[in-house]
C-alpha positions in Angstrom: -67.9 -74.7 -25.5 -67.5 -77.4 -22.5 -66.5 -75.9 -19.5 -64.0 -78.9 -18.5 -62.1 -77.6 -21.7 -61.4 -73.6 -20.5 -58.2 -72.7 -19.3 -57.4 -72.4 -15.8 -57.0 -68.4 -15.8 -60.3 -68.4 -17.4 -62.0 -70.6 -14.7 -60.2 -68.6 -11.8 -60.8 -65.2 -13.2 -63.8 -65.2 -15.5 -67.3 -64.1 -14.3 -69.4 -66.8 -12.9 -72.6 -68.2 -15.2 -75.8 -67.6 -13.7 -76.8 -71.3 -15.4 -74.9 -74.3 -16.4 -74.6 -74.8 -20.0 -77.1 -77.3 -20.4 -79.9 -75.2 -18.8 -78.9 -72.2 -21.2 -79.1 -74.6 -24.3 -82.6 -75.9 -22.9 -83.8 -72.1 -22.4 -82.7 -70.9 -25.8 -84.0 -74.1 -27.2 -87.5 -73.2 -25.4 -87.3 -69.6 -27.1 -86.3 -70.9 -30.3 -89.3 -73.1 -30.2 -91.7 -70.5 -29.0 -90.7 -68.0 -31.9 -91.3 -70.4 -34.7 -94.7 -71.2 -33.1 -95.6 -67.3 -32.6 -94.5 -66.8 -36.6 -96.6 -70.0 -37.5 -99.5 -68.0 -35.5 -99.8 -71.1 -33.2 -97.9 -70.1 -30.0 -98.3 -67.0 -27.4 -96.2 -64.1 -27.5 -92.7 -64.2 -28.3 -91.8 -61.9 -25.0 -92.1 -64.1 -22.0 -93.0 -62.7 -18.7 -90.1 -61.4 -16.8 -88.4 -61.5 -20.0 -84.6 -59.6 -19.0 -83.7 -58.5 -22.6 -86.9 -57.2 -23.3 -86.9 -55.2 -19.8 -83.5 -53.5 -20.8 -84.0 -53.3 -24.5 -87.6 -51.2 -24.0 -85.8 -47.6 -23.2 -83.7 -48.1 -26.7 -86.7 -49.5 -28.9 -89.1 -47.0 -26.9 -86.5 -44.0 -28.3 -86.5 -45.9 -32.0 -90.1 -45.5 -32.3 -89.8 -42.1 -31.0 -87.2 -41.0 -33.7 -89.1 -42.9 -36.8 -86.0 -45.5 -37.2 -86.2 -47.1 -40.5 -85.6 -50.3 -38.4 -88.6 -50.2 -36.9 -91.2 -48.9 -40.0 -90.2 -47.4 -43.0 -91.3 -43.7 -43.8 -94.1 -43.1 -45.9 -92.4 -41.2 -48.7 -94.9 -39.3 -51.0 -94.7 -37.1 -54.1 -96.6 -34.3 -51.9 -95.6 -32.3 -49.4 -98.0 -34.2 -47.1 -97.3 -38.0 -46.6 -100.3 -40.4 -46.4 -100.9 -41.6 -42.8 -101.1 -45.1 -43.2 -99.9 -46.6 -39.7 -99.8 -50.1 -40.3 -98.0 -49.9 -43.5 -95.3 -47.0 -42.9 -94.4 -44.1 -40.8 -95.2 -40.5 -42.1 -93.5 -38.6 -39.6 -91.2 -38.6 -36.5 -92.9 -38.6 -33.3 -89.9 -36.8 -31.2 -90.3 -33.6 -32.7 -93.4 -33.0 -31.7 -92.2 -34.1 -27.8 -89.2 -31.7 -28.2 -91.2 -29.0 -29.8 -93.7 -28.8 -26.7 -90.8 -29.0 -24.4 -89.2 -26.1 -25.8 -92.1 -24.3 -26.2 -92.5 -24.2 -21.8 -95.5 -23.6 -19.9 -97.7 -23.2 -22.8 -100.6 -24.8 -20.7 -100.6 -21.9 -18.3 -101.7 -19.9 -21.1 -104.5 -21.9 -22.3 -102.3 -22.3 -25.6 -103.2 -25.5 -27.6 -100.1 -26.4 -29.7 -100.5 -29.0 -32.8 -97.6 -30.6 -34.6 -97.2 -32.2 -37.7 -93.9 -33.9 -39.0 -93.5 -35.6 -42.3 -90.4 -37.5 -43.6 -89.0 -36.4 -47.1 -86.3 -37.6 -49.1 -83.1 -35.1 -49.4 -83.7 -35.1 -53.5 -87.3 -34.0 -53.0 -86.5 -31.1 -51.1 -86.1 -28.6 -53.9 -87.2 -26.1 -54.1 -89.1 -26.3 -50.7 -88.7 -27.9 -47.3 -85.4 -26.1 -47.0 -83.7 -26.6 -43.3 
């Protein structure tokens, strides 16, 4: 929206932009061109240096990776009780359960105990008669 068309109250009380409208159009257009080049295999990495959005969302994306979010990678559902390990295709289990289990185990390293965890995703319909919570 053109800044000249804003109401006086908005101009007076609204947040101050960090860049002009023309600068923001050019920045977004540059990101779009870079993204399209990246998809076509011609450009550099989509995330630029000092990318504020990438820095802001990193903890959220890291958490989604740990929980095994369907939006990051689909689960490796299988008929057997052990899902296949196909890291490039799908996620066989939740990474967070391993971290949480080690946290709950306490100071196991002082006792020279080695913990080994293995987690799998399963559809609820495939849980009977085993894998009950």
